[in-house]
N, C-alpha and C positions, 0 to 999 in steps of 0.2 A: 209584910207576912204576905207571906205568898196565897194569893186565889185559887181553890183545886174544885175544879170539877168533876162528880165520880158516876162513872156509869155502869151499871152491874148486868150483861146478859146472865139473868138468872141461872135457867135451863142449861146456857152453856156449861155455867162453875160446878153446876151440880153432877151433871152427867160426866165430866171431868176428873172431878175430884174422886168422883163415885168409881169410875173404871178406874184410873190409876191407882188411888189409894183407899179406896172403900171407907172413906171416910168426909163429913161433908166439911163445907169451908167455912171458918170464924169470922163471921163479917164484923163482928164487936172488936176483936183483935184487930183487924185491918183499919177499922176507922178511928180506936186508938193512934195505932200507926204512926197514920195521915196525920193524925191532929198536930203531933209532934212536927211534920212538916209544913204545916201552914193552915188556914182558915178554910173548913170544906164550905164553901158559899152555895153550893148545888151535888145532891146525891141524889139517885135516882135510879131504881131496882126495876127492871123488866121482865115479870112473870108473866107466866100459864095460868088461867084459873080455870081451874075443875070442879071447887067446891069444896074438898073434903078439909075434913077439921084439922090435920097433919098441916095440910097446905096453908091453911087460914091463920093457924099459929106462928107458923111461920113467917109470913106476910106483917102480921102484928107485932113480931119482933124485931123485923128489920124497919116497921116505923118507929118504935120505940127508941131505936140506935139512932135515928135521924134519917133514917132515908124516904123519899116518896117512893111509894108502889105502883107500875103501871101496870094494868093486867089487859089482856088479851086474852077473849076465851077460847079453849080448848077444841078445836075442830077436827071432828073424827069423820073421816071421806068413806064415802059408799066404798071405795076400793079396799077400806081397813088400814089407810094408811092416816097419819094426823096434822094437823098444820096448828103450828104455834109461832111464828117468826117475825120477830123484834125488829128485824135489821133496819129497816125504814125509820122506822119511828127512833131507835137509838141513833140513826143518820143524823136525820131532821133535828134531834135536840143536841147532839155534839155543834154542829154546825151552828148553832144560834148561840151557842153557850161560848163556843171558842175564842169569838171578838171581846171576851167580858173577863175572863180569866186567867192565870197564869201559867197554870197547868190542866190539861185532860187526862185524866184518868178510866183505863178502861179496862175491866174485870170480863175478857173472854179470850178463846182461842184461834173465834172464828175467823179465816185469811179474809173474807168479804171487805174488812174492816181496812185493809191494809191503804187502801188510795185516801179514803178519810183520812185516816194520822195521818200520811205526807200531806194532803190539800190544806187544813188546817193547820199542820207548823209550818206549812209554804207564805200561804194567807195571813195569819195571824202572828206567827213566831213563838208560838205558843209550845209548851213542853207536853211533849205526849208519851205516857207512861201505859204499861199494859202488862196486866198482872194474870199469870196462865197456868195451868198445867205443862212443864217444859214437853213430856213426850207430846202432848196432845194439842196442842199450838202452833197454828200457819208460821210457816219460818217465815212466810211473805208479812205476818201482823208483825213478829218478833224485829225481823227488820226495818220494820218504817216507824220504831215509837222510836222517840228519843231512849228511852230506858225499859228493858223488860224485866220485868220480874218474877221469878220462877215462884210458884204456889208449891209450897212444900209444908213439910212438918209444920211447922212455927204457925203459922196460917189456918190450921184444921183442928176441927173440933176433936 
């Protein structure tokens, strides 16, 4: 049975699905689909904590499915811009998990993860899969993964 580690860049998936389709991603459907591929031994969703009710319900739903939810505070800068970036946290967790699993699955369109996927594939021989919205996923990220899965209507609510 293939051992799978699943990592979700929640903000990226939320905004790309909303921009491309005006819909939300169906995490339960993905979980069911991956369950046929192997055993999900680790699943982490990285989110920004704003504390509103809708967000708390969403985080509870993710936990109910089987995700560990890691939260970072939402930071509003004095210039009006906002910060809530999990890239380093996701990278560390993937590096730590890569040697223990057969497949690393990343949900993100962020090209910053391309070198990470190349590195863990070279170092551990681990399969790397990316799920992303095709038009909004960096080409470098798609190219660095063993498999790219386009997020389409079948994976949306």
